[in-house]
CHARMM internal coordinates of N, CA and C (Angstrom, degrees):
IC EDIT
DIST 1 N 1 CA 1.4413
DIST 1 CA 1 C 1.5197
ANGL 1 N 1 CA 1 C 109.26
DIST 1 C 2 N 1.2775
ANGL 1 CA 1 C 2 N 117.38
DIHE 1 N 1 CA 1 C 2 N 142.93
DIST 2 N 2 CA 1.4277
ANGL 1 C 2 N 2 CA 122.73
DIHE 1 CA 1 C 2 N 2 CA -179.19
DIST 2 CA 2 C 1.5428
ANGL 2 N 2 CA 2 C 109.79
DIHE 1 C 2 N 2 CA 2 C -68.13
DIST 2 C 3 N 1.3173
ANGL 2 CA 2 C 3 N 117.19
DIHE 2 N 2 CA 2 C 3 N 138.11
DIST 3 N 3 CA 1.4700
ANGL 2 C 3 N 3 CA 119.47
DIHE 2 CA 2 C 3 N 3 CA -178.78
DIST 3 CA 3 C 1.5279
ANGL 3 N 3 CA 3 C 116.27
DIHE 2 C 3 N 3 CA 3 C -57.10
DIST 3 C 4 N 1.3423
ANGL 3 CA 3 C 4 N 115.96
DIHE 3 N 3 CA 3 C 4 N -27.05
DIST 4 N 4 CA 1.4887
ANGL 3 C 4 N 4 CA 118.18
DIHE 3 CA 3 C 4 N 4 CA -176.46
DIST 4 CA 4 C 1.5664
ANGL 4 N 4 CA 4 C 111.57
DIHE 3 C 4 N 4 CA 4 C -66.91
DIST 4 C 5 N 1.2795
ANGL 4 CA 4 C 5 N 116.48
DIHE 4 N 4 CA 4 C 5 N -21.84
DIST 5 N 5 CA 1.4791
ANGL 4 C 5 N 5 CA 119.06
DIHE 4 CA 4 C 5 N 5 CA 178.85
DIST 5 CA 5 C 1.5103
ANGL 5 N 5 CA 5 C 109.39
DIHE 4 C 5 N 5 CA 5 C -69.81
DIST 5 C 6 N 1.3513
ANGL 5 CA 5 C 6 N 118.29
DIHE 5 N 5 CA 5 C 6 N -18.00
DIST 6 N 6 CA 1.4602
ANGL 5 C 6 N 6 CA 122.94
DIHE 5 CA 5 C 6 N 6 CA 179.94
DIST 6 CA 6 C 1.5178
ANGL 6 N 6 CA 6 C 114.15
DIHE 5 C 6 N 6 CA 6 C -97.86
DIST 6 C 7 N 1.3433
ANGL 6 CA 6 C 7 N 116.61
DIHE 6 N 6 CA 6 C 7 N -1.81
DIST 7 N 7 CA 1.4993
ANGL 6 C 7 N 7 CA 121.44
DIHE 6 CA 6 C 7 N 7 CA -176.83
DIST 7 CA 7 C 1.5321
ANGL 7 N 7 CA 7 C 109.22
DIHE 6 C 7 N 7 CA 7 C -50.95
DIST 7 C 8 N 1.3430
ANGL 7 CA 7 C 8 N 114.34
DIHE 7 N 7 CA 7 C 8 N 128.72
DIST 8 N 8 CA 1.4589
ANGL 7 C 8 N 8 CA 120.42
DIHE 7 CA 7 C 8 N 8 CA 175.31
DIST 8 CA 8 C 1.5238
ANGL 8 N 8 CA 8 C 115.40
DIHE 7 C 8 N 8 CA 8 C 82.99
DIST 8 C 9 N 1.3500
ANGL 8 CA 8 C 9 N 115.21
DIHE 8 N 8 CA 8 C 9 N 1.58
DIST 9 N 9 CA 1.4481
ANGL 8 C 9 N 9 CA 118.77
DIHE 8 CA 8 C 9 N 9 CA -179.05
DIST 9 CA 9 C 1.5333
ANGL 9 N 9 CA 9 C 112.73
DIHE 8 C 9 N 9 CA 9 C -117.02
DIST 9 C 10 N 1.2902
ANGL 9 CA 9 C 10 N 117.14
DIHE 9 N 9 CA 9 C 10 N 159.20
DIST 10 N 10 CA 1.4744
ANGL 9 C 10 N 10 CA 120.73
DIHE 9 CA 9 C 10 N 10 CA 173.85
DIST 10 CA 10 C 1.5010
ANGL 10 N 10 CA 10 C 112.21
DIHE 9 C 10 N 10 CA 10 C -83.66
DIST 10 C 11 N 1.3245
ANGL 10 CA 10 C 11 N 117.46
DIHE 10 N 10 CA 10 C 11 N -17.95
DIST 11 N 11 CA 1.4541
ANGL 10 C 11 N 11 CA 123.69
DIHE 10 CA 10 C 11 N 11 CA -176.38
DIST 11 CA 11 C 1.5432
ANGL 11 N 11 CA 11 C 111.25
DIHE 10 C 11 N 11 CA 11 C -57.88
DIST 11 C 12 N 1.3314
ANGL 11 CA 11 C 12 N 114.48
DIHE 11 N 11 CA 11 C 12 N 146.00
DIST 12 N 12 CA 1.4873
ANGL 11 C 12 N 12 CA 120.16
DIHE 11 CA 11 C 12 N 12 CA 178.76
DIST 12 CA 12 C 1.5044
ANGL 12 N 12 CA 12 C 111.63
DIHE 11 C 12 N 12 CA 12 C -124.73
DIST 12 C 13 N 1.3314
ANGL 12 CA 12 C 13 N 118.40
DIHE 12 N 12 CA 12 C 13 N -3.11
DIST 13 N 13 CA 1.4519
ANGL 12 C 13 N 13 CA 122.91
DIHE 12 CA 12 C 13 N 13 CA 178.58
DIST 13 CA 13 C 1.5251
ANGL 13 N 13 CA 13 C 109.37
DIHE 12 C 13 N 13 CA 13 C -151.02
DIST 13 C 14 N 1.3136
ANGL 13 CA 13 C 14 N 117.17
DIHE 13 N 13 CA 13 C 14 N 173.37
DIST 14 N 14 CA 1.4883
ANGL 13 C 14 N 14 CA 119.71
DIHE 13 CA 13 C 14 N 14 CA -174.58
DIST 14 CA 14 C 1.5248
ANGL 14 N 14 CA 14 C 110.15
DIHE 13 C 14 N 14 CA 14 C -66.13
DIST 14 C 15 N 1.3001
ANGL 14 CA 14 C 15 N 120.38
DIHE 14 N 14 CA 14 C 15 N -34.28
DIST 15 N 15 CA 1.4590
ANGL 14 C 15 N 15 CA 120.89
DIHE 14 CA 14 C 15 N 15 CA -177.76
DIST 15 CA 15 C 1.5354
ANGL 15 N 15 CA 15 C 110.39
DIHE 14 C 15 N 15 CA 15 C -65.88
DIST 15 C 16 N 1.3677
ANGL 15 CA 15 C 16 N 117.07
DIHE 15 N 15 CA 15 C 16 N -48.99
DIST 16 N 16 CA 1.4471
ANGL 15 C 16 N 16 CA 118.22
DIHE 15 CA 15 C 16 N 16 CA -178.35
DIST 16 CA 16 C 1.5454
ANGL 16 N 16 CA 16 C 110.70
DIHE 15 C 16 N 16 CA 16 C -72.10
DIST 16 C 17 N 1.3292
ANGL 16 CA 16 C 17 N 116.06
DIHE 16 N 16 CA 16 C 17 N -25.74
DIST 17 N 17 CA 1.4674
ANGL 16 C 17 N 17 CA 122.38
DIHE 16 CA 16 C 17 N 17 CA 174.06
DIST 17 CA 17 C 1.5481
ANGL 17 N 17 CA 17 C 108.99
DIHE 16 C 17 N 17 CA 17 C -59.31
DIST 17 C 18 N 1.3322
ANGL 17 CA 17 C 18 N 115.89
DIHE 17 N 17 CA 17 C 18 N -48.58
DIST 18 N 18 CA 1.4371
ANGL 17 C 18 N 18 CA 122.13
DIHE 17 CA 17 C 18 N 18 CA -177.96
DIST 18 CA 18 C 1.5422
ANGL 18 N 18 CA 18 C 110.22
DIHE 17 C 18 N 18 CA 18 C -65.68
DIST 18 C 19 N 1.2993
ANGL 18 CA 18 C 19 N 116.38
DIHE 18 N 18 CA 18 C 19 N -39.66
DIST 19 N 19 CA 1.4856
ANGL 18 C 19 N 19 CA 120.01
DIHE 18 CA 18 C 19 N 19 CA 178.95
DIST 19 CA 19 C 1.5123
ANGL 19 N 19 CA 19 C 109.15
DIHE 18 C 19 N 19 CA 19 C -65.22
DIST 19 C 20 N 1.3315
ANGL 19 CA 19 C 20 N 116.94
DIHE 19 N 19 CA 19 C 20 N -46.01
DIST 20 N 20 CA 1.4643
ANGL 19 C 20 N 20 CA 119.86
DIHE 19 CA 19 C 20 N 20 CA -176.42
DIST 20 CA 20 C 1.5515
ANGL 20 N 20 CA 20 C 112.66
DIHE 19 C 20 N 20 CA 20 C -67.75
DIST 20 C 21 N 1.3258
ANGL 20 CA 20 C 21 N 117.87
DIHE 20 N 20 CA 20 C 21 N -37.21
DIST 21 N 21 CA 1.4485
ANGL 20 C 21 N 21 CA 120.35
DIHE 20 CA 20 C 21 N 21 CA -176.66
DIST 21 CA 21 C 1.5316
ANGL 21 N 21 CA 21 C 111.87
DIHE 20 C 21 N 21 CA 21 C -90.40
DIST 21 C 22 N 1.3399
ANGL 21 CA 21 C 22 N 117.24
DIHE 21 N 21 CA 21 C 22 N -17.99
DIST 22 N 22 CA 1.4343
ANGL 21 C 22 N 22 CA 119.52
DIHE 21 CA 21 C 22 N 22 CA 179.00
DIST 22 CA 22 C 1.5107
ANGL 22 N 22 CA 22 C 113.71
DIHE 21 C 22 N 22 CA 22 C 60.09
DIST 22 C 23 N 1.3496
ANGL 22 CA 22 C 23 N 115.96
DIHE 22 N 22 CA 22 C 23 N -127.77
DIST 23 N 23 CA 1.4405
ANGL 22 C 23 N 23 CA 120.80
DIHE 22 CA 22 C 23 N 23 CA -176.47
DIST 23 CA 23 C 1.5025
ANGL 23 N 23 CA 23 C 112.99
DIHE 22 C 23 N 23 CA 23 C -65.32
DIST 23 C 24 N 1.3502
ANGL 23 CA 23 C 24 N 119.97
DIHE 23 N 23 CA 23 C 24 N -20.16
DIST 24 N 24 CA 1.4292
ANGL 23 C 24 N 24 CA 122.12
DIHE 23 CA 23 C 24 N 24 CA -178.67
DIST 24 CA 24 C 1.5406
ANGL 24 N 24 CA 24 C 113.60
DIHE 23 C 24 N 24 CA 24 C -84.27
DIST 24 C 25 N 1.3430
ANGL 24 CA 24 C 25 N 116.25
DIHE 24 N 24 CA 24 C 25 N -8.98
DIST 25 N 25 CA 1.4347
ANGL 24 C 25 N 25 CA 120.70
DIHE 24 CA 24 C 25 N 25 CA -175.31
DIST 25 CA 25 C 1.5550
ANGL 25 N 25 CA 25 C 113.07
DIHE 24 C 25 N 25 CA 25 C -62.44
DIST 25 C 26 N 1.2988
ANGL 25 CA 25 C 26 N 116.48
DIHE 25 N 25 CA 25 C 26 N -45.99
DIST 26 N 26 CA 1.4559
ANGL 25 C 26 N 26 CA 119.67
DIHE 25 CA 25 C 26 N 26 CA -176.88
DIST 26 CA 26 C 1.5281
ANGL 26 N 26 CA 26 C 112.75
DIHE 25 C 26 N 26 CA 26 C -58.09
DIST 26 C 27 N 1.2948
ANGL 26 CA 26 C 27 N 117.26
DIHE 26 N 26 CA 26 C 27 N -47.96
DIST 27 N 27 CA 1.4670
ANGL 26 C 27 N 27 CA 121.03
DIHE 26 CA 26 C 27 N 27 CA -179.96
DIST 27 CA 27 C 1.5426
ANGL 27 N 27 CA 27 C 110.53
DIHE 26 C 27 N 27 CA 27 C -63.72
DIST 27 C 28 N 1.3029
ANGL 27 CA 27 C 28 N 118.20
DIHE 27 N 27 CA 27 C 28 N -42.48
DIST 28 N 28 CA 1.4651
ANGL 27 C 28 N 28 CA 122.38
DIHE 27 CA 27 C 28 N 28 CA 179.03
DIST 28 CA 28 C 1.5228
ANGL 28 N 28 CA 28 C 111.15
DIHE 27 C 28 N 28 CA 28 C -63.54
DIST 28 C 29 N 1.3395
ANGL 28 CA 28 C 29 N 117.10
DIHE 28 N 28 CA 28 C 29 N -42.73
DIST 29 N 29 CA 1.4513
ANGL 28 C 29 N 29 CA 119.82
DIHE 28 CA 28 C 29 N 29 CA -178.80
DIST 29 CA 29 C 1.5125
ANGL 29 N 29 CA 29 C 110.88
DIHE 28 C 29 N 29 CA 29 C -71.32
DIST 29 C 30 N 1.3293
ANGL 29 CA 29 C 30 N 118.48
DIHE 29 N 29 CA 29 C 30 N -37.85
DIST 30 N 30 CA 1.4839
ANGL 29 C 30 N 30 CA 119.75
DIHE 29 CA 29 C 30 N 30 CA 178.62
DIST 30 CA 30 C 1.5118
ANGL 30 N 30 CA 30 C 109.31
DIHE 29 C 30 N 30 CA 30 C -61.95
DIST 30 C 31 N 1.3372
ANGL 30 CA 30 C 31 N 117.46
DIHE 30 N 30 CA 30 C 31 N -41.78
DIST 31 N 31 CA 1.4708
ANGL 30 C 31 N 31 CA 119.94
DIHE 30 CA 30 C 31 N 31 CA 178.41
DIST 31 CA 31 C 1.5459
ANGL 31 N 31 CA 31 C 110.04
DIHE 30 C 31 N 31 CA 31 C -61.07
DIST 31 C 32 N 1.3212
ANGL 31 CA 31 C 32 N 116.34
DIHE 31 N 31 CA 31 C 32 N -43.75
DIST 32 N 32 CA 1.4678
ANGL 31 C 32 N 32 CA 121.88
DIHE 31 CA 31 C 32 N 32 CA 177.16
DIST 32 CA 32 C 1.5380
ANGL 32 N 32 CA 32 C 110.49
DIHE 31 C 32 N 32 CA 32 C -60.88
DIST 32 C 33 N 1.3096
ANGL 32 CA 32 C 33 N 117.33
DIHE 32 N 32 CA 32 C 33 N -50.05
DIST 33 N 33 CA 1.5002
ANGL 32 C 33 N 33 CA 122.17
DIHE 32 CA 32 C 33 N 33 CA -177.01
DIST 33 CA 33 C 1.5032
ANGL 33 N 33 CA 33 C 111.18
DIHE 32 C 33 N 33 CA 33 C -61.79
DIST 33 C 34 N 1.3512
ANGL 33 CA 33 C 34 N 116.71
DIHE 33 N 33 CA 33 C 34 N -36.57
DIST 34 N 34 CA 1.4558
ANGL 33 C 34 N 34 CA 120.09
DIHE 33 CA 33 C 34 N 34 CA -177.52
DIST 34 CA 34 C 1.5189
ANGL 34 N 34 CA 34 C 114.09
DIHE 33 C 34 N 34 CA 34 C -74.25
DIST 34 C 35 N 1.3124
ANGL 34 CA 34 C 35 N 116.79
DIHE 34 N 34 CA 34 C 35 N -15.06
DIST 35 N 35 CA 1.4664
ANGL 34 C 35 N 35 CA 120.82
DIHE 34 CA 34 C 35 N 35 CA -176.00
DIST 35 CA 35 C 1.5480
ANGL 35 N 35 CA 35 C 113.86
DIHE 34 C 35 N 35 CA 35 C -121.37
DIST 35 C 36 N 1.2842
ANGL 35 CA 35 C 36 N 118.18
DIHE 35 N 35 CA 35 C 36 N -7.99
DIST 36 N 36 CA 1.4896
ANGL 35 C 36 N 36 CA 120.23
DIHE 35 CA 35 C 36 N 36 CA -173.31
DIST 36 CA 36 C 1.5142
ANGL 36 N 36 CA 36 C 113.12
DIHE 35 C 36 N 36 CA 36 C -70.83
DIST 36 C 37 N 1.3215
ANGL 36 CA 36 C 37 N 117.44
DIHE 36 N 36 CA 36 C 37 N -42.31
DIST 37 N 37 CA 1.5069
ANGL 36 C 37 N 37 CA 122.19
DIHE 36 CA 36 C 37 N 37 CA 179.21
DIST 37 CA 37 C 1.5301
ANGL 37 N 37 CA 37 C 104.78
DIHE 36 C 37 N 37 CA 37 C -107.41
DIST 37 C 38 N 1.3523
ANGL 37 CA 37 C 38 N 115.97
DIHE 37 N 37 CA 37 C 38 N 127.68
DIST 38 N 38 CA 1.4342
ANGL 37 C 38 N 38 CA 120.75
DIHE 37 CA 37 C 38 N 38 CA -176.91
DIST 38 CA 38 C 1.5315
ANGL 38 N 38 CA 38 C 109.88
DIHE 37 C 38 N 38 CA 38 C -121.60
DIST 38 C 39 N 1.3382
ANGL 38 CA 38 C 39 N 114.26
DIHE 38 N 38 CA 38 C 39 N 172.24
DIST 39 N 39 CA 1.4721
ANGL 38 C 39 N 39 CA 120.11
DIHE 38 CA 38 C 39 N 39 CA 172.97
DIST 39 CA 39 C 1.5392
ANGL 39 N 39 CA 39 C 113.00
DIHE 38 C 39 N 39 CA 39 C -53.36
DIST 39 C 40 N 1.3167
ANGL 39 CA 39 C 40 N 115.99
DIHE 39 N 39 CA 39 C 40 N -38.87
DIST 40 N 40 CA 1.4707
ANGL 39 C 40 N 40 CA 120.37
DIHE 39 CA 39 C 40 N 40 CA 179.87
DIST 40 CA 40 C 1.5385
ANGL 40 N 40 CA 40 C 110.88
DIHE 39 C 40 N 40 CA 40 C -60.87
DIST 40 C 41 N 1.2804
ANGL 40 CA 40 C 41 N 116.80
DIHE 40 N 40 CA 40 C 41 N -34.53
DIST 41 N 41 CA 1.5092
ANGL 40 C 41 N 41 CA 120.23
DIHE 40 CA 40 C 41 N 41 CA 177.71
DIST 41 CA 41 C 1.5248
ANGL 41 N 41 CA 41 C 110.35
DIHE 40 C 41 N 41 CA 41 C -62.58
DIST 41 C 42 N 1.3531
ANGL 41 CA 41 C 42 N 116.90
DIHE 41 N 41 CA 41 C 42 N -40.63
DIST 42 N 42 CA 1.4527
ANGL 41 C 42 N 42 CA 119.28
DIHE 41 CA 41 C 42 N 42 CA 179.50
DIST 42 CA 42 C 1.5295
ANGL 42 N 42 CA 42 C 110.92
DIHE 41 C 42 N 42 CA 42 C -70.46
DIST 42 C 43 N 1.3261
ANGL 42 CA 42 C 43 N 117.11
DIHE 42 N 42 CA 42 C 43 N -36.09
DIST 43 N 43 CA 1.4528
ANGL 42 C 43 N 43 CA 121.34
DIHE 42 CA 42 C 43 N 43 CA 176.92
DIST 43 CA 43 C 1.5139
ANGL 43 N 43 CA 43 C 109.34
DIHE 42 C 43 N 43 CA 43 C -62.35
DIST 43 C 44 N 1.3302
ANGL 43 CA 43 C 44 N 117.25
DIHE 43 N 43 CA 43 C 44 N -44.37
DIST 44 N 44 CA 1.4755
ANGL 43 C 44 N 44 CA 121.23
DIHE 43 CA 43 C 44 N 44 CA 178.18
DIST 44 CA 44 C 1.5250
ANGL 44 N 44 CA 44 C 110.22
DIHE 43 C 44 N 44 CA 44 C -60.90
DIST 44 C 45 N 1.3210
ANGL 44 CA 44 C 45 N 117.42
DIHE 44 N 44 CA 44 C 45 N -46.59
DIST 45 N 45 CA 1.4518
ANGL 44 C 45 N 45 CA 121.74
DIHE 44 CA 44 C 45 N 45 CA -179.74
DIST 45 CA 45 C 1.5422
ANGL 45 N 45 CA 45 C 110.44
DIHE 44 C 45 N 45 CA 45 C -56.23
DIST 45 C 46 N 1.3526
ANGL 45 CA 45 C 46 N 116.13
DIHE 45 N 45 CA 45 C 46 N -47.89
DIST 46 N 46 CA 1.4597
ANGL 45 C 46 N 46 CA 119.61
DIHE 45 CA 45 C 46 N 46 CA 177.80
DIST 46 CA 46 C 1.4951
ANGL 46 N 46 CA 46 C 113.40
DIHE 45 C 46 N 46 CA 46 C -60.34
DIST 46 C 47 N 1.3064
ANGL 46 CA 46 C 47 N 116.30
DIHE 46 N 46 CA 46 C 47 N -40.89
DIST 47 N 47 CA 1.4551
ANGL 46 C 47 N 47 CA 121.11
DIHE 46 CA 46 C 47 N 47 CA -179.74
DIST 47 CA 47 C 1.5103
ANGL 47 N 47 CA 47 C 113.55
DIHE 46 C 47 N 47 CA 47 C -66.05
DIST 47 C 48 N 1.3153
ANGL 47 CA 47 C 48 N 118.90
DIHE 47 N 47 CA 47 C 48 N -26.12
DIST 48 N 48 CA 1.4716
ANGL 47 C 48 N 48 CA 121.97
DIHE 47 CA 47 C 48 N 48 CA 178.89
DIST 48 CA 48 C 1.5237
ANGL 48 N 48 CA 48 C 111.56
DIHE 47 C 48 N 48 CA 48 C -97.36
DIST 48 C 49 N 1.3278
ANGL 48 CA 48 C 49 N 115.98
DIHE 48 N 48 CA 48 C 49 N 9.87
DIST 49 N 49 CA 1.4574
ANGL 48 C 49 N 49 CA 120.18
DIHE 48 CA 48 C 49 N 49 CA 172.68
DIST 49 CA 49 C 1.5081
ANGL 49 N 49 CA 49 C 117.22
DIHE 48 C 49 N 49 CA 49 C 95.51
DIST 49 C 50 N 1.3227
ANGL 49 CA 49 C 50 N 118.16
DIHE 49 N 49 CA 49 C 50 N 2.60
DIST 50 N 50 CA 1.4851
ANGL 49 C 50 N 50 CA 121.25
DIHE 49 CA 49 C 50 N 50 CA 175.70
DIST 50 CA 50 C 1.5075
ANGL 50 N 50 CA 50 C 107.89
DIHE 49 C 50 N 50 CA 50 C -73.05
DIST 50 C 51 N 1.2986
ANGL 50 CA 50 C 51 N 117.96
DIHE 50 N 50 CA 50 C 51 N 125.01
DIST 51 N 51 CA 1.4730
ANGL 50 C 51 N 51 CA 119.29
DIHE 50 CA 50 C 51 N 51 CA -178.98
DIST 51 CA 51 C 1.5459
ANGL 51 N 51 CA 51 C 114.19
DIHE 50 C 51 N 51 CA 51 C -119.49
DIST 51 C 52 N 1.3368
ANGL 51 CA 51 C 52 N 116.36
DIHE 51 N 51 CA 51 C 52 N 10.07
DIST 52 N 52 CA 1.4628
ANGL 51 C 52 N 52 CA 120.89
DIHE 51 CA 51 C 52 N 52 CA 176.34
DIST 52 CA 52 C 1.5229
ANGL 52 N 52 CA 52 C 108.80
DIHE 51 C 52 N 52 CA 52 C -151.60
DIST 52 C 53 N 1.3220
ANGL 52 CA 52 C 53 N 114.21
DIHE 52 N 52 CA 52 C 53 N 142.80
DIST 53 N 53 CA 1.4334
ANGL 52 C 53 N 53 CA 122.40
DIHE 52 CA 52 C 53 N 53 CA 177.45
DIST 53 CA 53 C 1.5125
ANGL 53 N 53 CA 53 C 109.57
DIHE 52 C 53 N 53 CA 53 C -132.37
DIST 53 C 54 N 1.2881
ANGL 53 CA 53 C 54 N 117.41
DIHE 53 N 53 CA 53 C 54 N 127.80
DIST 54 N 54 CA 1.4673
ANGL 53 C 54 N 54 CA 120.18
DIHE 53 CA 53 C 54 N 54 CA 178.59
DIST 54 CA 54 C 1.5212
ANGL 54 N 54 CA 54 C 108.35
DIHE 53 C 54 N 54 CA 54 C -91.73
DIST 54 C 55 N 1.2938
ANGL 54 CA 54 C 55 N 116.82
DIHE 54 N 54 CA 54 C 55 N 125.51
DIST 55 N 55 CA 1.4445
ANGL 54 C 55 N 55 CA 120.81
DIHE 54 CA 54 C 55 N 55 CA -179.14
DIST 55 CA 55 C 1.5164
ANGL 55 N 55 CA 55 C 109.25
DIHE 54 C 55 N 55 CA 55 C -117.17
DIST 55 C 56 N 1.3128
ANGL 55 CA 55 C 56 N 116.93
DIHE 55 N 55 CA 55 C 56 N 129.53
DIST 56 N 56 CA 1.4274
ANGL 55 C 56 N 56 CA 123.03
DIHE 55 CA 55 C 56 N 56 CA -179.52
DIST 56 CA 56 C 1.5020
ANGL 56 N 56 CA 56 C 109.66
DIHE 55 C 56 N 56 CA 56 C -114.25
DIST 56 C 57 N 1.2659
ANGL 56 CA 56 C 57 N 115.09
DIHE 56 N 56 CA 56 C 57 N 142.44
DIST 57 N 57 CA 1.4811
ANGL 56 C 57 N 57 CA 118.32
DIHE 56 CA 56 C 57 N 57 CA 176.59
DIST 57 CA 57 C 1.5456
ANGL 57 N 57 CA 57 C 106.40
DIHE 56 C 57 N 57 CA 57 C -110.08
DIST 57 C 58 N 1.3114
ANGL 57 CA 57 C 58 N 114.17
DIHE 57 N 57 CA 57 C 58 N 127.64
DIST 58 N 58 CA 1.4798
ANGL 57 C 58 N 58 CA 116.43
DIHE 57 CA 57 C 58 N 58 CA -178.83
DIST 58 CA 58 C 1.5129
ANGL 58 N 58 CA 58 C 110.69
DIHE 57 C 58 N 58 CA 58 C -107.58
END
COOR INIT
IC SEED 1 N 1 CA 1 C
IC BUILD
């Protein structure tokens, strides 16, 4: 996870992030997940020769 998602918090991982934010954690994490990987990331991967990406749904 990108460090900016932890700005202003004592949390250092997703579990402590959820504990610290409580009910607000889900909304904040969804916003992060929806914007963390972009089309530009896939363009960069293709340009450096990566031709497959494994995507998991949790």
